[in-house]
Residue, then its C-alpha position, 0 to 999 in steps of 0.5 A: m500499500g502506498l504512502l498516499a493511501r495511508g495518509h491517515q496514518i502519517l504523523g502530524m505536528n499536533a500528534r507528534n507534540l502531544q504523544f511523543i514530545r510532551p511525555y518524552n522531552r523534559r523542559n530542561a532537556v529541550q532547553l539544553a538542545r536549544n542551547k548549541l553551546a551547551t549542547k556541544g559541551r555536553l556532547l564533548e563530555r561524552g566523547l562525541p564529535t563536534a566542530k572545534l570551537y574557536g571563540v564566543i562573544d557574549s557581551r558588547e565588551d567582549l565584542f569590543n575587546f575581541d581579537w579578530n586576528s585570532l580567527p583562522n581564515s576559514f570558519v563559521l559564525k553562529p548565533n547560540f539560540g538561532l532557528g532554521g539556519n538563520g544568522i549563520l555566516i559561512v567564511y571560506g577564506k581571506g583575500k589578499n585585501g585582507k577581507w573574508i570571503g563568503g560562499g557567494d564570493e561576497q567580501y566581509t570587513e571586520e566592521d561587517l562582522t562586527i555588525r553581524v555579531s552586534n545583530i546576534l547579540d541583540g537577538n535578531f536571529s533567535i528564538s523569540n528575539i531574545p539576547d543571544v550569544a555569538y560563537f565562531e566554530e570550524r568550518l566543516t568540509l565536504s567529503e569526496h563521497f558527496k562531491n557530485i551531488s551537493y551544490k556548493g555547501i555540505p549535506d547533512v544526514r538527519i536521524i530521528v531517534f526515539n527511545t534510543v532507537p533510530v526510527i527514520a533517516e534522510l540525507r539533505l542536499p544543498t542545491k543552487k535554489s537553496g543557495g548551497k544550504a542543506n535546507l529543504a524549505l529553501g529548495g534543498v533535496g531530501v533523500g530517504i535512507d534505509l536504516e539497515t544498509g545506509i542506502t539511499t531510496y526515494a528523493a524529493v524537493k518541496g513544492q515539486g514532488e519526487i525526483d530521481v536525480h540531482p536538479d543541478y548535477g543530473t546525478p542519480l539519488r537512489g542507491i547511494r551508499i552513505p559512508y560510516w553508516d553504522e557509526m552514524l547510527r551509534i552516534s545519533a543514539e548516544a547524542q539523544r541520550s547524552v542531551g536527555l531527549g526522549y525524542a530527537g533529530i540528530d543532524i550529522v555532517v561527514d567531514r572530509k577529515m574527520g568523518p562523522v560530526v554532530l551538527e545539531v540536536n533538535g528537539h522538534p525535528g520536522l516531519e517531511i522526513q516521512n515523505v521522502n521515506h514513504i513511511s509513516l513515523r507514527d507506525r514506527l514510533e508506536r512500535i517502540e514506545g514503552l520498550d525497555i531499551t537498556s543500552i545503545t547496543k540494544g537500541l541499534k539492534v531493535s532499529k535494525d530488526l524492526f526497521g531494516s531491510h526496507v530496501e530489498s523488500n519494498y523496491d522492485m530494483p535489482v540489488l548489487g553488492v560492493f563487488e560484482v562479477i561483470d562481462v565486458t565487451n572488448h574492442s574486438g567484440q569478445i566478452q570478458s568476465m571480471r570482478a568490478r568494484i561498485d563505488t557511488g562516490l565515483l561519477s563515471t566508471t573508470i579503468t586502469k591503463d592496463l586494463a585499456h591495453r587488455l580491452g584493445f585500446t592500445s592504438l589510442l594509448k599510443a596516440l596519447d603517449n605523445i601528449v602530455l595529459p594536464g595534472a595537478i589542476s586546481a579546482s578553480d581552473a579545472r573546467q576551463v582546462e577540461d574545456s580547452f584541452r577537449q578542443s586541442i585534442k579533437g579528432l586525435h583518435e576515433d576511440l577517444v570520445d571525451i576527456v574529464a577532469v577528475r579530482s585525485g589527491g586534492k587536485y584535478t587531472i585529465r583522463p581520456k574516455v573511451p566507449l565500453t559495453i558492460k553487463i552488470g546485474g543482467k543489464e547491458i550498459k553502453t557507457n563512456v569510461a575513463i582511463a586512469m593513466d597512472n594505473k592507481l585504482s583499487q580494482p582494474i575497473i570500478i563502476g561509478r554511480r552513472d552506470v548503476h542508475g536503476f540499481l540499489i547498492n547493498p554493502s552486505k550483499t555477497k555473491 
């Protein structure tokens, strides 16, 4: 039965507040969750990961005496009692002129930041406009896993936890429309996540409905494997218990260096999460209400036992494991079977130079030997170099169908692309694959997410 047919069972705001928030969220725990600095302190006491704190300004005197040179070039300025992301200022660096640079290339002087902090102290961004505290913390950086499905900003994962049991989860992706913020109300994308496997399922945009691909990149949104999934579930359950809320939404970011980091603990998380999971939250909450959950381990076990296997049981889509045996048609039309790795963090399927030789692309590789492929390209120059080099080698060889700038080791390098036919999961796919000329791949062939559209990826599946 579809979600819309069961609309009367969807949890609404009034029912959520009366049945789950009022009875299980004590007043002091709600106040703690609203106080972001106090929450950060509590999480750190419990050994849970949070962004590094750089400084706090809680009075005009502190603002007057604040040493702006004590801040790193990149940071985030936040109001302590802010709501819905209002008042947050992200600084990405500092220009040669000494001004700080924002996400849209805005520039801020010390005076600009002073005014912003002053507005925060006045309570312009806080709940009920009460006087507030401003603080500076570390700017988290985008993980490679999400680089092709996140516009400018950083996505986060929201996990709703009740009675120490993770009950539902979603990935929230920034878009151009949302201004690079993982905010669904502004036009960000919400993507459901299967609790057992950490694999994405349905996706939707507010006011637009269900979608299959990212609106800015065209990359498939189903079947993406969320990294550190079991660790995220553990962190969410521990964060809920640490703050003392019975019902909470835990927002977690995957930082490039640190991995999962708790962004926020919310005592009144929104209910749109039901839509992107095609699941009634009421059903799940009522199933665990009153259970005696004595430990984090038990809570996680109950979560997977009751709410897992959603991907394979409810979706009419073939499931692939992380490694699959595939058939590849070589240059001469012969079929070769080989083991491939599935990596949804990679956009395009990629093969090693050695495998390209074995598949019959030796003539092209010899032609490329006489050309210097651009490497160590900065992110800002990658698109321009890619377009320029594409034009310079146009017509070089009939097997060369395109080139692509690929990020590797913090820089971009150019890889040639050739046509290839592969058969995976019983499905034949004609695609263009990139060649790693340095042979630095963990497998001779890695299947990127462009070529697993229509599949779900289950890391626990084995052949």
